[in-house]
C-alpha positions in Angstrom: 85.5 121.0 119.5 89.3 121.3 119.2 91.4 119.8 116.5 95.1 119.5 115.9 96.0 120.2 112.3 99.3 120.2 110.3 99.4 123.0 107.8 101.5 122.2 104.8 102.9 124.7 102.2 103.8 122.1 99.6 106.3 123.9 97.3 107.9 123.1 94.0 111.3 123.4 95.6 110.8 123.3 99.4 107.9 122.4 101.7 107.0 123.9 105.1 104.9 122.1 107.7 103.5 123.8 110.7 101.2 122.8 113.6 98.0 124.6 114.1 96.8 124.0 117.6 93.7 124.9 119.6 91.4 125.5 116.6 87.8 125.7 117.8 85.8 124.2 114.9 82.5 125.6 116.3 83.9 129.0 115.5 85.3 128.1 112.1 88.7 127.3 110.7 90.5 130.5 111.4 92.6 131.0 114.5 94.6 128.7 116.7 98.3 128.8 117.6 100.9 128.2 114.9 104.1 126.2 115.7 106.9 125.5 113.1 107.5 121.8 112.5 110.6 121.8 110.4 113.3 119.2 111.5 116.5 120.5 113.0 118.8 122.1 110.4 116.1 122.6 107.8 115.2 126.2 108.4 115.0 126.7 104.6 112.4 124.0 104.3 112.1 120.3 103.4 113.4 119.7 99.8 110.4 118.8 97.6 112.7 116.5 95.6 112.2 113.0 94.2 115.1 110.8 93.1 115.7 107.4 91.6 118.7 105.7 90.1 119.0 102.0 89.3 122.7 102.2 90.4 122.0 103.5 93.9 120.5 101.7 96.8 120.3 102.3 100.6 122.5 99.3 101.4 124.2 96.4 99.6 121.3 94.0 100.3 118.5 96.2 99.1 117.1 96.9 95.7 117.2 100.4 94.2 114.2 102.4 95.6 113.1 105.9 95.0 114.3 108.5 97.6 112.7 111.8 98.4 113.2 115.0 100.4 116.5 115.1 102.4 117.7 111.8 101.0 117.1 113.0 97.5 119.6 115.8 97.8 122.4 114.1 99.8 125.7 113.4 98.1 124.9 109.8 97.3 121.9 110.8 95.2 123.7 110.8 91.9 123.4 111.6 89.1 122.0 115.0 89.9 119.9 115.0 86.7 117.8 112.3 88.4 116.8 114.6 91.1 113.3 115.8 90.1 111.8 119.1 91.4 108.8 121.2 90.4 106.4 118.3 91.0 103.3 120.4 91.2 103.8 121.5 87.6 103.3 118.0 86.3 100.2 116.7 87.9 99.0 113.5 86.1 102.2 113.2 83.9 104.6 110.4 83.7 108.3 110.4 84.7 111.1 108.2 83.4 114.3 107.7 85.4 116.9 105.1 84.3 114.3 103.3 82.2 111.9 103.0 85.1 108.5 104.7 84.8 107.0 106.7 87.7 104.2 109.2 87.8 104.6 112.7 89.2 101.4 111.9 91.2 103.2 109.1 93.2 106.2 111.3 93.6 103.9 114.0 95.1 102.3 111.5 97.5 105.7 110.3 98.6 107.1 113.8 99.3 103.9 114.8 101.2 104.0 111.6 103.2 107.6 112.3 104.2 106.8 115.9 105.2 103.8 114.9 107.4 105.6 112.0 109.0 108.6 114.2 109.7 106.3 116.9 111.1 104.6 114.4 113.4 108.0 113.4 114.8 108.6 117.0 115.8 105.0 117.3 117.0 105.3 114.3 119.2 108.6 115.3 120.7 107.6 118.8 121.4 103.9 118.6 122.1 103.2 114.9 122.9 100.6 114.6 120.2 100.2 113.4 116.6 97.6 114.1 113.9 96.6 112.8 110.5 94.7 116.1 109.7 96.3 118.2 107.0 95.4 121.6 105.7 97.1 122.3 102.3 97.5 125.3 100.0 97.2 125.0 96.2 98.2 127.3 93.3 95.5 129.8 92.4 95.9 128.7 88.7 94.8 125.1 89.6 91.5 124.0 88.1 88.9 122.3 90.2 90.1 119.0 88.8 93.7 119.7 89.7 92.7 120.8 93.2 90.6 117.6 93.7 93.5 115.5 92.4 95.9 117.1 94.9 93.5 116.3 97.7 93.4 112.7 96.6 97.2 112.4 96.5 97.5 113.8 100.0 94.9 111.3 101.3 96.8 108.4 99.7 99.7 109.1 102.1 99.8 107.5 105.5 101.3 108.0 108.9 103.9 105.4 110.1 101.1 103.4 111.8 99.3 103.0 108.4 96.6 105.6 109.1 95.7 107.6 106.0 96.0 111.4 106.0 92.8 113.4 105.9 92.6 116.8 104.3 91.0 119.1 106.8 90.9 122.1 104.6 92.4 123.8 101.5 93.2 127.3 100.6 94.4 129.1 97.5 98.0 130.2 98.0 97.3 133.9 97.3 94.5 133.8 99.9 96.8 132.2 102.4 99.3 135.0 101.8 96.6 137.7 102.2 95.2 136.3 105.4 98.8 135.8 106.8 99.6 139.4 105.9 96.5 140.7 107.7 97.2 138.6 110.8 100.9 139.0 111.1 101.7 142.4 109.6 98.6 144.6 109.2 97.4 143.4 112.7 93.9 144.0 111.4 90.7 142.0 111.6 88.8 144.3 109.2 87.6 143.0 105.9 90.2 144.0 103.4 91.0 143.6 99.7 94.6 142.5 99.2 96.6 142.1 96.0 99.2 139.3 96.5 101.9 137.7 94.4 103.8 134.5 95.1 107.0 134.0 93.1 107.9 130.5 94.3 110.4 127.9 93.2 108.3 126.7 90.3 105.2 129.0 89.7 104.2 132.6 89.8 100.8 133.3 91.2 98.9 136.6 91.4 95.7 137.0 93.2 93.2 139.8 94.1 91.7 138.5 97.3 88.9 139.9 99.5 89.7 138.6 103.0 87.3 138.3 105.8 89.4 137.5 109.0 86.2 137.1 111.1 84.4 135.1 108.5 81.2 135.4 106.6 78.3 133.1 106.3 76.7 132.1 103.0 73.0 131.2 102.5 73.5 127.6 103.7 75.2 128.8 106.9 78.7 127.8 105.9 81.4 130.1 107.2 84.0 131.3 104.6 87.0 133.6 105.0 87.9 134.9 101.6 86.7 135.4 98.0 89.2 135.3 95.1 88.2 138.2 92.9 90.6 137.4 90.2 93.8 135.4 89.6 96.5 135.1 87.1 99.9 133.4 87.0 102.6 131.7 85.1 102.8 127.9 85.7 106.3 127.5 84.4 108.1 130.5 86.0 109.8 130.4 89.3 113.1 130.3 91.1 114.1 127.3 89.0 114.1 129.4 85.9 116.1 132.1 87.6 118.7 129.5 88.7 119.0 128.3 85.1 119.5 131.9 83.8 122.2 132.5 86.5 123.8 129.2 85.6 124.1 130.1 82.0 125.6 133.5 82.9 128.2 131.9 85.2 128.9 129.1 82.8 129.7 131.6 80.1 132.0 133.7 82.4 133.9 130.8 83.9 134.0 128.9 80.6 135.7 131.9 79.0 138.6 131.4 81.5 139.1 127.6 81.1 137.1 124.5 80.2 135.1 123.2 83.1 134.8 119.6 84.0 131.4 118.0 84.5 132.0 118.0 88.2 132.7 121.7 88.2 129.6 122.3 86.1 127.5 120.4 88.8 129.1 122.6 91.5 128.3 125.7 89.3 124.6 124.7 89.5 124.7 125.0 93.3 126.7 128.2 93.1 124.0 129.6 90.7 121.3 129.2 93.3 123.3 130.7 96.1 124.4 133.6 93.9 120.7 134.3 93.0 119.8 134.2 96.7 122.6 136.7 97.6 121.4 139.1 95.0 118.1 139.4 96.9 119.9 141.5 99.4 123.0 142.8 97.6 123.5 144.9 94.5 126.7 142.9 93.6 127.9 139.4 94.2 131.3 137.9 93.4 130.9 134.1 92.9 134.1 132.0 93.0 135.0 128.5 92.0 138.5 126.9 92.5 139.9 123.4 92.5 136.5 122.0 91.7 134.9 123.6 94.7 132.9 126.7 95.3 
């Protein structure tokens, strides 16, 4: 039996969908062929961002509605403080934007729905098929209740024809990293213990994973592919915090030269992230801001 499945790495800052084709369910859930499903121009991922402002609407005749993903980061999505990220950190919590109350849960569903609908457009154009099956990764620090809730939020989302998404499988993020490492880099099908860390946009996850690329069977005959021996992590540490530290450093340096306008401070926020990224590959970076532009 073959199944077409969209794999989704739902991140705190960016999300990455892919298409897993030619999975033989009779042989388990490992294998198949992976195809990237990012829309054109989004090689860095789909922004996992939720936005609402009672002063912004899509057109003059519409009421203000929440935006997500690409729409939530375009120029018209102002004020920038109403752009909400790190959604996975706040499962079950409330969110207030311009005196309107949302829940992070509905924001998560809206972002995931957009990602899967967008992925299906690429899938249909390139491979003449669509699917409502989703495989999703979750933070290793999630409790069983949080994992169950994330599945529920995914399955509240729909395709454009109204069909609800169905979670085909889940995997802890460190386990996904371990299996990917074995498949892509180690080129090994041997059972291996791997220590992984994932410093993402919003969380830091550490996992000691025993990976079984060929699968093992338990007493009931179910095939499984990994055991998480131990996990640890920091739920409120990620790229967002590094961006803020960089912003404060740049704000102090530029602010010592002259007083910055609010517009320049907003630009400095963007410059902080790009500076952080450049420092991943360079010992020194020289950020510049002039005439209100980077």
